[in-house]
LOBAMI-930310 format. One record per residue (C-alpha): y, x, z. Coordinates in steps of 0.05 Angstrom, whole numbers, plus 5000, padded with zeros to 4 digits. Layout:
<pts>
+------+------+------+
:   py :   px :   pz :
+------+------+------+
:    Y :    X :    Z :
...
+------+------+------+
</pts>
This chain:
<pts>
+------+------+------+
:   py :   px :   pz :
+------+------+------+
: 7789 : 1363 : 6898 :
: 7852 : 1318 : 6902 :
: 7902 : 1328 : 6958 :
: 7931 : 1260 : 6983 :
: 8005 : 1262 : 6991 :
: 8037 : 1215 : 7045 :
: 8109 : 1191 : 7041 :
: 8141 : 1168 : 7098 :
: 8205 : 1123 : 7082 :
: 8258 : 1132 : 7137 :
: 8312 : 1087 : 7148 :
: 8357 : 1138 : 7183 :
: 8427 : 1135 : 7146 :
: 8438 : 1206 : 7160 :
: 8364 : 1225 : 7120 :
: 8393 : 1238 : 7056 :
: 8344 : 1280 : 7027 :
: 8275 : 1234 : 7048 :
: 8323 : 1175 : 7012 :
: 8329 : 1200 : 6938 :
: 8288 : 1164 : 6894 :
: 8256 : 1122 : 6943 :
: 8307 : 1067 : 6944 :
: 8359 : 1022 : 6913 :
: 8420 : 1002 : 6960 :
: 8467 : 0943 : 6943 :
: 8535 : 0939 : 6970 :
: 8575 : 0881 : 6980 :
: 8649 : 0886 : 6996 :
: 8679 : 0846 : 7047 :
: 8752 : 0834 : 7072 :
: 8731 : 0865 : 7137 :
: 8671 : 0899 : 7157 :
: 8675 : 0893 : 7230 :
: 8686 : 0822 : 7233 :
: 8630 : 0813 : 7183 :
: 8586 : 0857 : 7227 :
: 8610 : 0813 : 7293 :
: 8590 : 0750 : 7260 :
: 8531 : 0770 : 7227 :
: 8499 : 0808 : 7293 :
: 8514 : 0749 : 7338 :
: 8464 : 0712 : 7282 :
: 8414 : 0763 : 7294 :
: 8428 : 0803 : 7226 :
: 8392 : 0877 : 7242 :
: 8439 : 0927 : 7238 :
: 8416 : 1001 : 7216 :
: 8490 : 1029 : 7222 :
: 8548 : 0999 : 7252 :
: 8610 : 1003 : 7226 :
: 8633 : 1071 : 7207 :
: 8700 : 1093 : 7176 :
: 8692 : 1133 : 7118 :
: 8733 : 1196 : 7102 :
: 8752 : 1161 : 7042 :
: 8782 : 1097 : 7057 :
: 8726 : 1047 : 7074 :
: 8691 : 1018 : 7133 :
: 8614 : 1011 : 7121 :
: 8555 : 0985 : 7161 :
: 8487 : 0974 : 7139 :
: 8437 : 0921 : 7154 :
: 8359 : 0908 : 7140 :
: 8327 : 0845 : 7121 :
: 8259 : 0820 : 7131 :
: 8229 : 0868 : 7088 :
: 8253 : 0936 : 7101 :
: 8306 : 0926 : 7048 :
: 8370 : 0965 : 7069 :
: 8438 : 0938 : 7046 :
: 8514 : 0962 : 7054 :
: 8577 : 0925 : 7072 :
: 8635 : 0945 : 7065 :
: 8715 : 0939 : 7066 :
: 8773 : 0981 : 7052 :
: 8820 : 1009 : 7097 :
: 8895 : 1002 : 7089 :
: 8928 : 1072 : 7066 :
: 8960 : 1107 : 7119 :
: 9037 : 1088 : 7125 :
: 9027 : 1033 : 7063 :
: 9059 : 0963 : 7079 :
: 9021 : 0894 : 7066 :
: 9079 : 0850 : 7031 :
+------+------+------+
</pts>
């Protein structure tokens, strides 16, 4: 007798194991992730992760479209001690 396997899709950004092989992420680079978050939130974009400063020097946020697809928006942060011309 065949056994049915049920898979659930988790949108938790921290549940990496459940996401492997289950989805594709599009990453959009913007000048300022936090500003994008503020503007898009005002336009009712559903964010599943607010902007987070990652240790590798970027700020990332994640939003979801009407079909449940997750997109990443990111911006680079200036390196500590760097000066802008």
